[in-house]
N, C-alpha and C positions, 0 to 999 in steps of 0.2 A: 427646731424648737418655737414655741409662739413668742413673738416678740412684743413688749409693750411700748408704746409710742408715749414718749412724755413731752410735755410742752415745755419750752424755756421759761422760767420763772413761774411756773405754776405751783400754787400752794398745796402743800402737804396735805393728805387725806384726812390727816388729823384735824388740822386747822379749817378744811373745808366742812367736816362732820360738825364743829366747834360753832362755827358760823351758821349754819344750817340749825343747829340746836336751839342757838339765840333767836334764830327768826322764828322758829317753833314756838317758844314762849310766848311771843306776842301774839301767837294765832290762839293760845290757851292750852297747849297740849297737855294731855295726861301722862303719857308715856315718859320713862325715865326720871321721874320726880321722886323724891325721897318722901312719899307720902304713904302712910300706914294703910295696909289693907286690912278689913274688919273681918273678925269672925261672926259677928251677929249685929243687928241693927240696934241702934242707940236712939232715944227720943230726938236727940241732935240731929242725927242722919236724917230721921223722918221727917223733921221741920226742914231740912236742906232739899229733901226730895221734893216737897211741896212747892218750894220756891222755883226749884229747875223744871217742874212739870209744862208750864205754860210753853218756855222755848222750844220744847221737843215736839209739841202738836203741828206737826205739819199738815197741809190738806189732805195728803194719803194717811196720815197717821190718825188725824182727827175723825176722817171720813169712816175709817175702818174701825174705830172705837165706837163710833154711832151707828153704823151702819148693819151690825148683826142682827138677824132675827131669829136666831136659835133654832134653824129649821133642822141642824145636824147632818147636811150633806156633805160637811167637811169629815165626819168621822170616818169614814171608808177610804179617805184620802191620805190620811197620816199612817206612817210606818210604827209610831208609837203605838196609837189605838188599835190598829191592826194586829201588831205582832203581840202587843200586851193586851188583849181584850178586857181581861179581869179589872184592869184598874181604869175606871171610868174618869179619872182625874186626869189622864193624858189625851182625853179628846180636845181637839183644837179649840174649840168655842170655850170649854171648860178652862183651858191654860190661858186663853186670852182674855177672859172674864177676870181672871186675878188683877190684870190692869184696867179693865173697864169698869169695875165696880168702883174702882178709885176716882178713874175721870168722870164717872156719872154723878160723883158724890159731890165733885169741885163743879162741873161744868153743864151737868143736864138739870133743867129748872124742875122735873119731876123726882129727880133723885133728891134736890134738896128739900122739896115739898113731901113727896111721898117714897121715899128712901126704900121702904120695905116693897113697893109694887116694881120698882126696876132694878131692885138689887144693887142699890148704891150702898156703898162702905165707907167711912172714915179709914183713913190710912193708918194703920196700928201695926204694931210688931208683927202678929200672926198673919196679915195680909202680905205684908212686905216679905216674910221668910215663904210664904206660898208662891209669890211672884219669883222669889230667887230659886225656888226648887223647879219650877215648871218652866221658867222661860231662859235659865240657863242649863237644867239639865234634863228637861223636855221637849225641846224644840230644836231643829237644825236650820231653820229659817229656809227649809227647802222650798216652799210656796206652792206644794202639789196641792194643799188645802185651797189655797186661793183659786187655783184652776176648777175647782169644784164648787167653789161659793157663788151663788145666784146674785148675791149684792157686791161682789167684788173686792170683799175685804181682803187687804194685802196683810195676812198674819206675820211675812217674814220683816215688814218695815215696821209693823207694830212691836213686835219681839225686840227688834234692834233699838227702838225708841226705850224701850223700858230697860233694856239692858244699859244703853248710854245712862241712865238716872241713876241705875245702882252703881255703875262703876264710877260716877262722878262723886260720889259718896263713899268710895271705898270698898263697896261689897261687890267684889268680882271675883271668880275662881282665880286662885292664886297663879297655877301653871298657865294660865290664858295671858293674865296679864304680864306674866314674866316674858312672855314670848314677844309681845308687843315692844317691853321696855328693853328686850335685847335687840330687837331690830333698830330700836332708836338710837342706843347707846353704841351699836357696832355696825349699823349700816345693812345688816341682814340678820335673820330672826335665830340663826344658830351660832353667832358671833365667830363666823369663820373669818380669821385676819385676812388682810388683802395680800400679803405675800404668800400665805398659805394656799389661798386660793389660786394665784398664779401659777404657784407651783403644782397644784391639783391639776390645773387646765393644762399645762405642760406634759406631764406625765400623761394623761388622757391622750393628746396628740400623739404622744410616742407610741402609745398601746394602739392607735388607731391605724398609723404609718406601719405598723408590724404586721397588719392584716394583708394578704392577698390581694392586689390590686388597689390597696390605699395608699401606697408609697408617697403620693404626693398630695394627699389630703391635708388640710390645715384648719387649726381652730385660731383663728387671729382673734388677737386681744387689744382693745383700742385702737382699732384700725380706722383712721377718718375717711368718711365719704362712703362706707359701704351701704349697700341698700337696706339690710336689715340689722337690727341690733337685738340678739337672742338673749332673753331672760331666762333665770333658772328657778327652780325650786331649792331651796338651801339643802333639803334632804340629798340633793344629787351631789353636790360637791362632797359632802359630809359621809352619805352611806351609800348612794347610788352612782358613782363616777361612769358606770359601764352604761348609764342612761344617756350622759351627755356624749358618751362615746357614739352610740346607737344615733341619737339625733345629729351628730355632726357627719356622720357618715351618709346618711341618707342628704344632707344639705349638702354637702361635698359631691356624691354622685349626680345631683340633679344641678349642678353649676349654680348654686345658689351664691350670691355675693353678701356675706354675712360677718359679724363681729360681736364680740361680748365685750362689755365694760368691765375693767378688772375694778373699778370704783362701787358702781351700784348695779348691782344684776339680780337682786332678789325682786321676783315679781308678786312674791305672798304680800298679804297686807292683812294683818289680823286685826286691825282696827276696825274691820268689815264685821268682827264678831263682836267685840268690845261696845262697839257704837260711837266710839269718840270720833267725830269727823276731823276734827283739826289734826288729828295723829294720822287719819287715813290721807288727808291731802299733803300732809308732809311727805310721807313715805312715796306717794304718787308723783310729788315734784323731783324728788331725787332721779327718777327714772327719765322725767321729763327734761331736767337739766343735762342728763347724760346725752340724749337724743340731740339736744342743741351742740354740747360740746364735740361730740363726734360726727355732726352733720349727716346723720342717717335719715333715711326717707320713711322705713317703717319701725315701729316697735313690735317685735316678734314675741308674743309669749309663748312659753314653754308649756308643757301639759300641766296644768294646774287648775282647777276647777274655778275657786272663788279668786285666784290671780288674774285668769282670763278676765271675768266678770269685772273687777276692779279695774284692770286697763283698759279694757274696750268699752264700757258701759258706764263705769262711775268716774273715771279719772276725770272727764270732762265736766261733770257735775262738781266734782271736787275743785277743779284748777279753772272753771270758767271758761272752758272751751280748749281744745288741743288742736293746734295746726299741723298736726303729723297722722300718719295714717298707722292704723294700730290692726293686726291679724294674729293670727295662732297659728302654731306649727300644725295643726290638724288642718286648716284651711289651706295653708300652703302645700303639704303633703297631697292633700286631694287635686289642687291645681297642677302639680307636676306630673302627677299619675295622669291627668286627663290631657295634657299636652304632650305626653309620651316620652317625658324627660328622663324618666328611670324605666329599668325592665325589672321584672319580678317573676320569681319561679317558686309557683305554687307547690311543686312537689316536697319542698322543704318541710312543708306543715301538711302532708298529706294523711299522717297518723293521729293528729289531733282534731277535735271538735271544738268549734270557738262560739262564745256568746260575747255579748257587748253590753256593759253596763253605762248607761246614759248618766253622767254626774249632772246633779241639779243645776249648779252655776253654768255649765258648759251648754246644757240642752234647753231646760226649761225657763232660765234666766239669762241665757246667752243665745239662744238662736241656733246653734250648731248641733243639726240632729245627721243629715244627709252625708256631711265630709265624711264623718267617721265610717260609714257604710261603704263610701268609696274607695276608702282606704282597705278596709277588710276584704271586699270582694274582689280585689285587686291582687291580694296576698294569698286567699286561702279559698278552698272550694267547701268545706265543712263548716257552714255558719249557721247558727239558728237562734232566733230573737227569743227574748225573753217575754212573757205575757204581756208585760207592762213595758213599753219602751218609748223612745224618743220623749218628747214632752211630758208623757205620762208614766215615764219610768219611776219607781219607788226610789226613794232616798236610800242609801246604803246604811244610813246612821253615822257616818263619820265626818258629816258636814258641819257648817255653823260653829266650829272651834270645839266640836265635841270630843275630838281626840286629845284637844289640850286642857281637859278637864276631868282627870282621874277619878275625883270623887263621885262622878256618875258613871263611870265606865261599866258596871252589872247592866244598868239599864240601857245603854247604848247598844251593848252585845245583844240583848234581849231583843231591842228594836230591830234588829238586821234580820230577824228570822224571816220576814215576808221576801226579804231579797234572797235570803239562802234558800228559800224553798222554790223561788223562781229559778235560779241558777241550777239547782239540783233537777228540777223538771226538764230542762234543755239536753241534759246529759252531757254538758260541755266539760274538757277535759283543760280548757283555757279561758280565764274571763278576762276579757280586755276592757281598758279602761283608759282616760286620759287624765287623771288627777291623783297626787300623791296622798292625800287624806283618804281617797275612796280604796287607794291600793292597799294601805295599812289597815283600813276596816273591814276591806273585802278579805283580806289574809286571814285577819282574827276570827270573822264569822264563819269562812269555810271551814277553820280548825274547829271552832267551837260546835259547829253543827255536822262535823263530820264529812265535809264534801272535799272530795280528791280532785281539787281542780288548781291549776297554777294561774297566778294574778300577773299579767302582762300589759305594757302601754305600747302605744302605735308605734312609737319609734322603734321599739325591740322588735316588733313583727315585722317591720319593713326592712329593718337593717340585715336580719337574717334571711330573708327572701331576695336581698338585692343581686341583681345579675350585673357583675361589673367588666368592663374591659370591651 
């Protein structure tokens, strides 16, 4: 059984959480507050948005609002506009212009003198409603359009800034905000109690040890001085515990010294999607503090797209630098394969055809493109690339918090058509990926567009092909 190391005199988790919440209030966090969410914009909300706007205009956001030349090169890059071509309001430039019109009316001198010439508008309820519809429900912040933009307009950052302004006045999709609030109040976004999490890990360890050749494999909890602290997506202990088993099996087989915190283990950060930096900073700080408490060398991200990006690239911005190393299981798996620390039997997968979906925050915004292919090619023979891959991969449609906004579910599924078409063209029977939001979206679009393919992550792929002993 996994053992939990406790320190003498250590504060109870509830007291630790309460202290962190008090600290969060100083940061101005929105999460967990008893603040009402709004169903429509009111004049008071619009006035408050006017007051908030200047603070959200970072150099990147301001340059993106001012830099668009309306050339249209972003149109073929967006999975919404490509999959739903009949709706011209889903073109990236059009969606961004809902925010840009307001910005020009406030800060562009031509917008003040000749508003009709540059399309400047005063923020009113109609414009705010369009912003809500297009920037919450019509953009996953995948940034593929940015790669096509000759002016370097960062649509992802622009959308996030607009979302933050709307969120601060209470106009935010309820389920998305509930997810952030749950993380704030419970330490993870699915409200898994600490004792239940410990029992789940102990059960997973027992299941792992029941496999032939895995009798001595461990899933250590709160082990001090381990080299890696593995973080998980809450969907795993809640719905997909066998994914934890698969990951632990590979790590044990490779001789990796790792542990999992029983207190703060959630690598997700849905504040990336509602735009509230203070909340994002708070969630990142919990993991940062656990690394310090457990005296580990590496923070190890599990298979999660935005979670990896938040830990690897954004956490240093939120916390003002991180004196620890951050990596992902995708990179670690590729490393141990390259070093010959695990053996794989490709014949296990001889009857399947595989393709791989590059998650936006892992590939395009994370830089991990070759490591997944190192893993896949070591485990299978029948691998086929989609037409658009690596940093040019189309978003599946599940990013940007889209799965946490059920009011836009119909549009989300339609926007997955271009990805579904590319999967179908490969003839794959298995779609590989490394992100739980992508898992759910890919399963939905495969079912909706009648593609008979299983969706699987990389740990599951390796776990089945491992040669032990």
